[in-house]
N, C-alpha and C positions, 0 to 999 in steps of 0.2 A: 504494500500500500504506500502511495506517495505521501511523504510527510507534509503536514500543513505548512504553507509558506510562512516565513517569519515576517512579522509586521515591518513595514517600511514607512518612515515619515515622509509624506509627500507635501512639499511646500511650493506654492506658486508665487513667484515674485512678479508683481504687476504695478502699474502706475497710472493707467488712464491716459497718459500722454508721453511723448518722447521728451528727451532732455532732462529727465529727473535723475539720471545715473543708475537706472534700473539694472542694466547688464553688469555694470561695475559692482553693484551690490551683490548680484547673483554670484559673480566670479569670486569676489573677496570673502563673502560669507562661506562659500564652498571651500575656499582655501583655508579659512580659519577653522572650520569644522574638521577638515582633513588633518590639519596640524594637531588637533586634539585627539586624533585617532579614530574619528568617525569615517566610515567608508561612504564617500559621497559620489553620486552621479549627478552631473549638471546637464540638463537637457536644454539645448537651444531650441526653443519653441517659436522663435520668430521665423516662421516658415518662409516668409517672403524675402527676408533680409538677414541671412546668417551673420552673426557678429561675435559670438563667444570665441570662436576659433581665432578670429582676428585679434581680439583683446589678449589672447594668450599666445599669439604668434605661432599657431599650429598649422601645419600643412595637412589638410584633410583629404583623404582619398575616397572614402565612402561616407554615405550619410543615410538618413532614415528612409529615403526613397528606395535605396537598394534593398532595404529590409522588406518594405511593403511589396516590392516587386519580386521578392523571393530569391534575390541574387546572393544574399548572405544573411547571417544571423545578426542580432543586435550586439552580441558579444564581439563580432568582427568590426562593428562600426565604432565601438567604444574607443576613445583616444585617451590614453593614460597621461595625466598631467603630472602626477607624482604618485607616491606609494598608495595613498588612500583616495585619490581623486581622479575621476574620469569624466569625459564629456561625451554626450551624444550630439554630434553636429547636425545642424539643420541644413537643408539644401535650399539654396535661394530659389524661390518660385515653386515650392511644393503646393499641391492642392490642399485645401482645408481638410483637417482630419475628419470632419463630419461627412466629407464626400467620398469616403472609402467604400469600396465594394465589400460585399460580405466576406470574400476570400481575404482581402487585405485586413479587414477587421479581425478575422481569426488569426492571421499572421502576426498582427501587432500584439494581441493578447499573449500569444505563444512566445513572441520575442521578449516581452517584458518579464514573463514568468521565468524564462531561461536565465535572466540576469538578476532576478530578485535576491538570490542568495549572495550576490556580490556586493550588496549595498545595505546601508542602514538608513540613508537619507537620499531622497530624490528631490533635487531642486529644479524647478522649471522656470526658465527665463522666458516670460511671455513677450509677445510683440507689443508695441505701443498701441494705444487706442482701445476700442471696445468691439473689435470685429468678432465674428462668430467663432473663429479659431481661438481667440483669446478667452472668450467665454467658456468654450468647451474644456480648455485646460484648467482654468480657474475653478470651474464647477466640480471638476473631478478630483482636485487636490483636497487634502485634509485641512491644510492651513493656507491662508491667503495673507501675504505680506504686501501691503500697499505702500509704495515708496512715494513720498512727496518732497518737494523742495519749495523754497520760499518765493514762489511766483504765484500771482493770483490765479493764472490759468491752471497751475498744478493742483491747487486746492479745489477749484471748481470741477476739473476733470476727474480727480479722485472721488469727489462727491457723486458725480454723474455715474461713475463706474460702480460704486457701492450701491447707489440707488437702483441702477438697472439690475444688478445681481440679486438685490433684495426683492425687488418688485417682480421680476420675471422668473427668477430661479430660486426664490425663497431662501437665499443665503443670509445668515444672520450674524456671523462672527468674522471679524476682520482685525488684523493686526497692522498698526501703522508705524512706519519708520520714517523719520525726518532725515533727509540727506543734505549734505553740503551746508550745514548750519554754522553760523558764526558764534553761537553760544548755545548752551543747553536750554536756556530760557526761550530762545528763538524756536527751537524744536518743539518745546512744550506748547508755545503759542500757536504754532501751525496745527498741532493736534487739536487744541481747543477750538480753533476755527472750524475744523471739520465736525468735531463733536457737537458744537452748538447747533449746526444745521441738522445733523443726523438725529440728534435727540429730539428735535422739534418735529421732524417730518417722517422719520423712518423707525421701524422696530428692529434696530440692530445693536450689537454690542461691539464697541471698538476698544482695542487695547493698545496703549502706547508702548512700543518696545524700545524706545530710546532714539538716539540720533547718531549720525556720522558727521564729524566736523568737516568743514571746508578745509582742504589741506592740499597744498601744491604738490605734495608727494604723490597724490593720486594721479594728477595730470602727467607727472614725470613717469610714473609706473605704466600708464597707458602708452606713452611713447616707447617705453622699453618692451611693451607687450608682455608684461609680467604682473601678477597680482601685487598690490601694494605691500601686502604682508611679506612677500619674498624680496621685493626690490628695496623697500624701506621699512624693515621690520620694527624699528623703534619709533615710527611716525605716530602722530596723534590718531590718524585714520586707522592704522593697523591696530592700535589699542582698542579703538571703538568697535572694530570688526570682531576682535577676540571677545569683547564683552557681549556683543550681540550673539556670537556663536555659543557662548555659555548659556544664554537664555534659551536659545533654540534647542540646545541639547536637553534642556529640562522640560520642554514642551512634551506633554504626554503622547506616547505612541498608542494609537487606538488598537485595542485587541479584538475589536469587532470586525466584520467583513470589510468595513470601510478602511480599516488599517492595512489592508493587503493591496499589493500592486494590481492584482487582477481586478479589484473593484475600481481602481483608478482608471485602468484601461477600458473597462466596460463602460464607465461613465463617459470617458473621453470620446468614444466613437458612437455613443447612443444617438440615434436620430431623434430630433425633437418631435 
């Protein structure tokens, strides 16, 4: 008898708009968790515009399309970044996950189950905006981390995303991360701005998970195509990512079917 799959924490990193540093957060949170000994797989789910591999300076030969078309397994597509961290590269211009044929649907579930044993945490870097593809990934995850920065459009877009996920998909629990802040107070204020509106108009629970400071080391790390934790281990941003990873490590893993990768993939490809 096949043993029950071990639970995997599935976290979707999203933001509602571009320019909030979402991919940077995904990459550096993954790097921080990996540093702590967690086995992390980072999936680039920006299916139209693959950019995780660019941020990490990786040359990618295969991607998720090859898996869906049966040319290789998901394990073949995984690119190792370090001992505990791998990425699933996106292919620029892939069809939406919801447009999969029944066969591709089965392939994907099979593919994820094959690598479930290789990971403790799956982090999904979603595309910017609120397209159907973004929604399908976010809805399937157990945890949603919404990244905001101090621009009026970032706050309104994050609210629009939360409102849509709550109204159309009955999602009620979101975690908020303030990025590129100049002080802890600034991060708190951003959170309070969103909270004020959601408390008034929506039935949701928002949790503030903290902030990542504005730090020139992050920009330099991007130029080096390396996570800031590796390029500038002693930087303020690196310390903040380690703090965030500590919190994430303590988020509960669901022991219910929702805590299994199979559930994530089933949800992902479910037609509405």
